[in-house]
N, C-alpha and C positions, 0 to 999 in steps of 0.2 A: 212425855212430850219432849221433842228435840229442842234443845236450847240453841237458837241461832246466834244470839249475841249476849254476852255476859260482861258486865262492868262491875268491878269489885273495889270498894273503898278508894275511889279515884280522887286525887287532888291535883289541880292544875293552877299554876300561877304564871301569867303572861309577863314577859319582860317589860319593865317599866311600871308595872302595876303594884299598888301597895297592898292588895288583897288577893285572895285566891278566887278564881272564877268558879271552881268546883271544890267542895269541901267534904271529902269523904263520901262521895256519891256511889251508891250501888244500884244497879238496875239490870233487867234482863228482858229479852224478847224471844218468845218461843215461835217455832214454825207455825204458820197459820194465823198469827196474831196481827192485829193492827193496833199499834201503840202510839198514842199522842203524847207529846211533851209540851206542856203549857207553862206559862209564867210571865211575869212582867219583863220589860226590857232590862237586860243586865242580870237576869236570874241564872244564866248559865246554859240555856237551851242549846244554842249553837255549839258551845264547847262540848257538851255531852254528845251531840251528834257527831262531832269531829272525832271524839274518842272512840265512839262505836265504829266509825268508818276507818279507823287507823290513821287518820290525818294527824292526830295527836297521839303519841309523841313523835311520829315519824317525820312530820313536816311542821313548819310554823316556828314562831319565835316565842319561846317560853323559858322561864327561869327554873321551874320545878314541875316535875311530874312524878306522882306516886300512885301506887295501886296497879291494877291489872285489867286489861280488856281482852276478851276472847271472841273470835268469830268462828263458829262451828268447832269450838274446842281448842283452836290454835291461838296462841298469844300473839297479839298484833305486833309487838316489838320484834318478833322473829320473822316478819314478812315485810316486803316492800308494799307501798300503797297500791301499786299497779296489780300486785298479786291479790291483795285483799279485795280490790274492787271487783274481782271475778265473783266473789261471794256477797260482798256488802259494798254498795256504792251510794254516794250522797250528792244530791242536787242542792247546791248552796244558795243561801238567801241572796247573796250578791252574785247572781248567776253569770254575769258578764266576765268574771274572773276565770270561768271555766271554758270560755270560748277563745280559741286562738288560731284555728285553721281559717283559710281564706273563704271557703264556700260552705254552704249548708251540708252538702253530701260528704265533703272531706271531713267536716267536724264529726259527723255521725259515724264515719268509717274509721276514725282514729282508734277507738277502743278495740273493735274487732281485728284491725290490722295488727295491733300490738299483742293480741291473742294468737296471732299467726294462723288465722283461719283461712280456708280456701277462698279464692277470689269470688266464686259464685255465692258462697255462704255470706261473705261480707256484703255483696250486692243485695242479697235477700234480706239481711238484717237492716241495712240502710233503708230499703223500701218499706219494710215492716214498721220500723220505728217512726219514720216520717208519716206514714199513713195513720199511725196511732195518735200522733199529736197534731194532725191536721196541717202539715207542711208540705204535702205532696204538691209538686209543681214548682217548688222553690229550690230544687236541688242545686241549681247552678248560681243561685243568688249569693252575692257577697254577704258574709255574716254581718259585717258592720252596717250594711244597708237595711237590715231588718228593723222592725219596730221593737219596742221593749217587750211587748207580749210575745212576739215571734221569737225573740232571742231566748225568752224563758222557755218556750216550747222546745227550742233547739237544744238547750241545756238538758232538758228532760230526755229528749230523744237520744242524745249522745250517750247517756248512761243506760237507757233501755236497751240500746244495741249490744251492751255487754251481757244482757239477760242475767243480772245478779239475783241471787236467792233473796237477799234483803235489800230493799230500796229505802233510802232515807230522803224525805222531802222537807227541807228547811225553808218554810215560807215560799215554797216553790210555785205557788200560783198567785203571788202578790200583785204582779203586773198584768194579770189576765182579766178580761172582762167577765161578766157573769156567765156567759155561754162558755167561754174558755175554761173557767174554773170548773163548771159542771162537767165539761167534756173530759178534763184531766182526771177528775175523780171517777167518772164512769169508766175510763180506761183502766185506772188502778183496780177498780172492783172486778173488771173483766179479767185482768191479769192474775189477780188473786184467785178468782173462781176457777180459772184454767190452770192454776199452779205454775204459770210462767215465772212469777215471783212468789216466794213462799211467805214472806212477811213484809210489813210496811211500817215504817216509823215516820210520823209526820209532826211538824211544828206548824200550827195554824192558829191565828188569833180569832178566827171565826168559830166560836165555840158551838154554834148551831150545827155547823158542818162536822165538827169533832163528835158531837152527840150522835149524829146520824151515822158516822163512819167508823169510829174507833171502838175497840173492845175494852181497852184499858187506858187509863190516863195517869201520867206522872206529872205532878205539880212541883215545879222548882221555884224556890224563893231564896235569893241571896246565896246561890251556889249549893243549896241543900235540898233534899227531897222533903217537901212539906206535907205532901199527901200522895198516896198511890192506891189505885184500886179500880174497880169497875167504872166504866165511863159515866154511867148514870149517877153513881154514888158521888164521884168527885165533882161532876158538873152541877150537881144539886147543892153544893156548898156555896150558896148564893152570897151570903154576907162575906165569907172569906175571899171569894173571887172579886167582889166589888172592892173590898178594902185594898186589894193589890192593883187596882186600876184595870182589871180585866172586865170583860163584858160577858156575863153569863148568858146562856140561851134566854131569849126574851120570855118564853112561856114559863121557864123556871123562875125568873124574877117575879112575874105576875103571880104565879101560884104560891111562891114563898111569901110575898107581901100580903096576899089575901088569905093565907093559911089554908090553901087548897092542897090536900095531900091524899094519897092512897096509902101505900106502904112507904113511899118515898116521894120526894119532890119531882113532878113530871119535868122532863127536859126535852121532850119531843111534842110537837103539836098534837098528834093523834092521841098521845097519852093524856094531855091536858084536856082535850075535848071529851074524853071518856069520863073524867072525874069532876069536871067543872060543875058547880052547883047552879041552881036556877037563878037567873038574873032578876032582881026585884025592881031595880030602877036604874035608868041611864040618864045622866045629865048631858046636855048639849055643850060641847067644848067651845070656848071663846077663841076666835081667830085673832092673830096679831093684826093690828091696824094696817090697812092698805097704804102703800106709799103715795106720795103726792102725784100730781099730774105731769110734772116736768120729766122729760125724757133724758136719761143719761146716754143711752146708746140706741141708735136706730139704723137698721139695715133694710134697704129697699131692693127687692128683686136681685139679690146677690148671687152671682155665679162664679165658680172658681174651678180651675183644672190645673194640675201641676204640669201636665204635658201639653196643654192646649186643646186636648181632645176628649179625655175621659173626665167628665164633670164630677167633682167631689162635693161641691155645693150646687144645688139646682134650684135657683129662684127663691132663695130664702128671704122671707120677711120676718124681722125679729126686732122687738122693742123691749128695752129694759128701763123701768122708771127709776128716777133718782131715789136712792135709799132702799132699793129692793135687795133681798137676799134670795138669789135664784140658783136653782140646781139645773145643770145641763147633763142629761143622762143619755145612754144608748150604748150599743155594742161598739167595740173597736172597729174603725173603718166607717162609722156612720157619719162622720164629718164634724164631730164636736171640737177637736183641737184645731182643725182648719178654720172653723167658724171663729174660735177664740183668737187665732192669730190674725185673721182679717180684722177683727175689732181692734187688736193691738197695733196693727200696721206692719206686722212682720210680713204679711202677705197682702197683696193688693188684688181686689176682685177684677175678674175679666169683664164683668158687666155689673151694673147696679151701683148703689151709692151707700156710703157709710157716713152717718152723722154722729158726732160726739158733742153732747150738751148743745145741740141745735146747729152747730156749724158743720159745713160740708168738709169732712176729713178724708175723703176718698183718696186723694192724691198725696196726703201728708206722709212723710217718712216716719220711721219708728221713733226717732229721737224727739220729734215734735209731739207725736201721740203720747209719749211717755210722760209728758207734763201732766196729763190727766189720767192715764191708764197704766196700771202696774200689772205685769204678767209674771206668774210664778210657774216655772216649768215642772213637768211631771218628774223629771230626773234632775235633782239639784245640782249634779255635776255639770250640767249644761250651762249653768250661769255662775258657777263659783270659779274664781281664777286668782284671787289674791293670796298672799302668803300668810296672813293672819285673819282671824274673824273680824277684828277691829277694822283692818284695811278693807275688807269686803263690804262691811256696812258703810264705811266712809266714802267709798269710791264714787257712788252716784251723787252724793251730797257735794263732794269737791268738784265734780264735773259741772255742777250748777253754780259754782263760784261762791259758795257759802264760806263764811269765816271759819277758822279752825275752832274757835270757841263754840260756834253754833253746830259745827260738825260733831264735836265731842259731846255736846249736850244731847243731840239727836241720837247718836250712836248708843250712848249709855241708856237713854230713855227706852229705845226700842229693844235693846239687849235685855233690860230688866223685864219688859213686857213679855218677851219670848222666852225668858228663863235661861238665857245663855251668857249672862254676865261673866260667869267663871271661865268661859271659853274664849274671851276676847283676845287673849294672847296666843291661842292655839292655832296650829295650821289646820284649816278646814278640811283638807283632803285626808287627814288622819282621824277625823271624827267618825262616829257611828252614823249610819244612814239617817236615822231619825234626827240626830243633831245637825247633820248637813242640811236636812230639809228645813229645820227651824232657822238656820243661818240664811238660807236662800229666801225664805219668807221675810225675815227681818230686813234684809238688804233692800227689798222692795217697799216694805212698810215705812222704812226710814224716810222715804221720799214723799210721804203723805199723799199718795194718789187719791183721786176722787172716785175711781173705779178700780177694784182689785179683781183680777181673774186668777183663780187657783186651778191649775190643771193637775188633777189627781194628787192633791197635796198630802193625802194621808197614806200613800203607798209605802209599805214597809214600817209604818208606825203601829205601836200597840194601841189598843182602845184608849188607855189612859193618856198617851201622847196625842192621839187624835182629838180627844175631848179638850185637852189643854190648848191645842192649836185652834180648834174651831170655836172655843169660848173666847179666845182673843179676837178672832175674826168677827164673831157675833158682837162683841163690845164695840169694835170699829164700825160695824153696820149700824148699831144703835146710835152711834155718834154722827151718823150721816153718810158713811162710806157705802157706795154701791158695790155689791159682791156677786160675782158669778163663779160658782164652784162646779167644776167638772169632776164627777166622781162615779165610781161603781158601787160605793157603799150606801145601800139604801137606808140604813139606820141613820147615817149622817144626814141624808136628805130629809128624812122624817123628823129628826130632832132639831134641825137648824134652818131649813129652807122653807120659805112660805110659798114659793112658786116653783113648779117643776116643768121643764121643757124636755121632751124626748125627741131625739133625732134617729132617723133610719134612712140609709141610702141617700144621704145628702139633703134630706128634707126634714122639716119639723112635722112630726106626726101626732104630737100631743103637747098641749100648752094649757096648763090649768093650775089653780091653787093645789098645793101638795096633797091635801086631803082628798080633793076631787080626783086628782091624778091617780092616787093610790087606791081609790075606790074602783077604778077601771081595770080590774085584775085581768080581764080577758084580753084587752088590748096590750097590756104590759106583757102578759105571757106569750103573746104572738111574737114578741121581740125578745124573748128569753130574759125578761126582767121580772123579778118577784119582790113585792113589797116586804117589809119586815114582818115577822110572825105575829106581832101585836095586831097588825091590820087584819090578818086573816082570822085570828082568834076573836077579835072584837066583832067582826062581821058575823061569825058563826054563832056566837053566844049572846050578842047584844044587838045585832042588827044595825050597827053603826061602825064607821071606820074611825078607829082611834089610832094614833100614830106612834106612841111610845108607851113603855110600861108605866111610867109615872102618870101619863094621861089616863091610862086605863084604870089605875088605882084611884085616881081622883074623880072619875066620872061614872064608874060602874059600881053598883051596890048589889050584893048577892043576898039571897034570903036563906 
């Protein structure tokens, strides 16, 4: 079997770091393989990807590099990155750093132009790559004007146009909606089947997708290879994965906890269904108490269009009770963020009314609305602007005229709550994305809003980081804060939100308690949304919709 990529005893230490990011790591990728690299935040996944792609040691800021990496037998230190990318190219987690041309088509053409291909071949590759990622029709669009998901698709297209033999995707679908994630993986499977690309390396925290797609898995912990082997074998290490803050495939968790095995722990739904024993008894799960009658947010017949003609919201009626923990779901473009920004006062409806805690707030500006409502953007960089984390958290408090003693007390209180006390003197722009996300959340929570809107708060976070954030939000909710969470992570909805509202084409098409919503699999599937695997497994084997592996364990008894 041809070795596409080989990494031998590699050590990497970044400038200013006290420890090595990689510590004697060896790994390889053969032609025809799909290899997944998994591990907690800070394990070294991105660094290993950069070594494979030749970005390290040829680019970047580091103090020490030892070992050797080869792409198709050639040592990466003997080649420039542009030459290596013909054979091995990487879509980075922070995909925006890869975009620098003014328009979509110029971005995708950049690589083929540098390969000095004929003009007609460049045009063909640009069209081919944009078709693959679903950006056809946006060729002339300015890159900066794209949505986050569109930018991520563009970064993928810009490397596909090189037609490398090995493609590395480092969390390359993190900003995409469920349909977009599925489409990208469908494209990857097609390119592998047609041998347009020979091998794929992927980093993805969604281990159900890894189980479905990868042949082999490398588990990194603290810069070292902790486990390596067949995907089903590594993903069946439920206790080890949990201890690292990772989220094993849900069917693997259930089968492990209930001691359901064949030769190994099932990691795919079909495998679990084949070996699952007869269910003897099912207990009805208790629902969380419903919130009170008071309304925190009320929208009446709200319409909105950015250009005054093409309606993004179409007669939306929407009510949120005080103390609710609500999920807002739907594909990109369905109107979720627009609806949230109308609630926040960032946008004003063209028709209809907005009431906040009973008062007519339709004409209020955002500064007035911010006394009751806090909004956390999907991209933390849109709301971070101070030179230190402390100043970022203090800014809104000072704007409200609080004393320095009270500002300091609140800053330190919320920093401890969010686990960022050690970062208070750091420049937020140099933090990892997950840390920047926590800073953005903390800057809003410091203001003690009565309603918190989180717009894709878990993008780019590991499952452990996601749980830490959502547990903090859940505690706020239990203390009386009303929470609206926009998310594509259905396991987050299942675990934390008592009510689910789904939008499509600017309208609300489903509004129900989460268990009821996730029981409506047919309607969800029509909109390319699929509940967590626990819901499907429990329906198939127990005739009831259970939301989480823990709930399954507590309510299903097998004979």
